[in-house]
N, C-alpha and C positions, 0 to 999 in steps of 0.2 A: 507382946510387949510393945509399948508406944514410947517414943521419945519426943519431947517438946523442944523445938528450936525457935528462938526469938531472933528476928532480924531487926536491928536498930540502925536506921540510916542517919547520915549526917546531912551534908549539903547537896547530896545527889541521890537519885532513886536507885533501887535495886530491882532486878527482874528475878523472879523465882519460877523455875520450871518444875512442876509437880508431875510425877509419873506413877501411875498405879498399874502394877503388873500382876495379874491374878491368873492362876491356872488350876485345873482340877480334872477329875474323872467322873463320868457318869455312865450308867448302863441304861440303854434305851432298846427295848425289844430284844433283850438278851445279848446285845452287842455293846461292849465296853468302848466308850469314846473318851478321848482326851480333848480338853478345850483350853484356850488361853485368851485372855482379854487384856489389852493394854490401852490405857487412856492417858493422854498427856495434855496438860494445859498450863498457861502461864498467868502469873499475877504480878503486878508491879507494886512495890512498897514506896510510897511517896517520900520525898526528902523530909528529914527531921521528924520521922515517925518511927513506930515499931509495930511489928505484927508477928503473931505466933503461928507456927506451922508444926505439923506433926508427921513423924516418919514411923513406919511400921515394917513388918516383915515383907509387905507387898507394896510399900510406897517409898519412893526416893525423891530427893530434892536436889536441884542444881541452882546455884546462886551466881548472878552476874551483876557487877557494878555497872550502872549505866552512866553515860556522860551527864554532867550537870546541864540543866536546861539553860539556854542563853536567853536573856530577855529580848523581846521583839524590838527592832529598831524604832526609835521615835519617829512619828510622822513629820514631814517637812513643816517648817514654820509657816504660818499663814502670813502672807505679805499684805493683807488687807485689801486684796483685789486690785492692787496697782500693777499695771502692765507697762512694759517699756518697749 
């Protein structure tokens, strides 16, 4: 089963942490072995956009609202090269 989740941001970005956690069993040389694989990564959804994500029986999502980006300060005004 798969579920689609849409993240729609407004004026600030969101960080999505995606975790895939898969486990299983295999027999190698007559010996049964259990294994597990976990992979985690993040994606950022930009402000005023939307993005689809999918969860399954082995995938989970975590959402965090990020602070709005503040614009860089304006550079100092050019005084025309006049020194005092």
